[in-house]
C-alpha positions in Angstrom: -16.3 -21.0 43.3 -19.0 -18.4 42.8 -21.3 -17.6 45.7 -24.5 -15.5 45.5 -25.2 -13.3 48.5 -28.8 -12.0 49.0 -28.2 -8.3 49.0 -31.6 -6.7 49.4 -31.2 -5.9 53.1 -29.1 -7.0 56.1 -25.5 -8.0 56.7 -24.6 -9.0 53.2 -21.4 -7.0 52.9 -19.8 -8.8 56.0 -20.5 -12.2 54.4 -19.1 -11.1 51.0 -15.8 -9.8 52.7 -15.3 -13.1 54.5 -16.1 -15.2 51.4 -13.7 -13.2 49.3 -11.0 -13.5 51.9 -11.5 -17.3 51.6 -11.1 -17.1 47.9 -14.7 -17.2 46.7 -16.0 -15.0 44.0 -19.2 -13.3 45.2 -22.2 -11.9 43.3 -24.9 -9.8 44.8 -28.5 -10.8 44.3 -30.4 -7.5 44.2 -32.9 -8.0 41.4 -34.5 -10.9 39.5 -32.0 -10.6 36.6 -29.1 -11.4 38.9 -30.6 -14.9 39.3 -29.7 -15.6 35.6 -26.0 -15.8 36.5 -24.6 -19.2 37.4 -23.5 -19.6 41.0 -22.5 -22.6 43.2 -24.0 -21.6 46.6 -26.2 -19.1 48.2 -25.9 -17.0 51.4 -29.0 -15.7 53.1 -27.6 -13.1 55.6 -28.9 -11.8 58.8 -31.1 -8.7 58.8 -34.8 -8.3 59.1 -36.5 -11.4 57.8 -39.9 -9.8 57.3 -38.3 -7.1 55.1 -36.2 -9.6 53.2 -39.2 -11.9 52.6 -41.3 -9.0 51.4 -38.6 -7.6 49.1 -37.9 -11.1 47.6 -41.6 -11.3 46.6 -41.9 -7.7 45.4 -38.7 -8.0 43.3 -39.9 -11.3 41.7 -37.0 -13.3 43.2 -38.8 -15.5 45.7 -40.0 -18.4 43.5 -36.8 -18.7 41.6 -34.7 -18.8 44.7 -37.0 -21.3 46.3 -36.7 -23.6 43.3 -32.9 -23.4 43.4 -32.9 -24.3 47.1 -35.4 -27.2 46.6 -33.2 -28.4 43.8 -30.3 -28.8 46.2 -28.4 -25.5 46.0 -26.1 -25.3 49.1 -27.2 -22.5 51.4 -25.6 -20.7 54.3 -28.2 -18.9 56.4 -27.6 -16.7 59.4 -30.2 -15.2 61.7 -32.9 -13.8 59.3 -31.7 -16.3 56.7 -32.5 -19.1 59.0 -36.0 -17.7 59.5 -36.5 -17.6 55.8 -35.5 -21.3 55.5 -37.4 -22.6 58.5 -40.5 -24.8 58.0 -41.9 -23.7 61.4 -41.7 -20.4 63.2 -43.0 -21.1 66.7 -44.1 -17.6 67.5 -45.0 -16.2 64.0 -47.5 -17.1 61.4 -45.3 -16.0 58.5 -43.6 -18.7 56.3 -41.1 -18.0 53.6 -39.1 -20.7 51.8 -40.0 -23.3 54.4 -37.3 -25.7 53.0 -35.4 -26.5 56.2 -37.1 -28.9 58.6 -36.5 -26.9 61.8 -38.5 -24.9 64.3 -37.3 -21.4 65.0 -38.4 -19.0 67.6 -38.0 -15.4 66.4 -36.3 -13.1 68.9 -39.3 -10.8 69.1 -37.2 -7.7 69.8 -38.7 -5.9 66.8 -36.2 -4.0 64.7 -32.7 -5.5 64.2 -31.0 -2.6 66.1 -33.0 -3.5 69.2 -32.2 -7.2 69.1 -29.0 -7.2 71.1 -28.5 -8.0 74.8 -25.4 -7.3 76.7 -24.0 -10.3 78.5 -21.4 -10.1 81.3 -18.0 -11.4 80.3 -15.0 -12.2 82.3 -11.7 -12.9 80.7 -11.5 -16.6 79.8 -15.2 -17.4 80.3 -18.6 -16.3 79.3 -21.2 -15.8 82.0 -24.9 -16.4 81.6 -27.6 -14.3 83.1 -29.7 -15.8 85.9 -33.4 -15.1 86.0 
């Protein structure tokens, strides 16, 4: 099985390592010409969705990927990848592929490095923060 991983920005290497460990062959989608290769599935990794969306358009990859997704290409999308697929972003006017009928709320933390919150953890159970 050959899986294409969007590799213009974000956590693509981590996805590739896991997929290869599971026995999949991976190809990186970095430029429009990479889309000419045959592949069985697509991974849209986490990262910064605004940057990924902009690069997909600038590199001439956006329309071809959208066509593949609309034609039924299996897609695994994490974090920014989900934002790229979502039909509705509840707190953002941007739309990208808009092929998945879900509403997503962006985390609104800004840059990816600032989007993490520490959560208390006790051995054996996760704790939630109270307001």
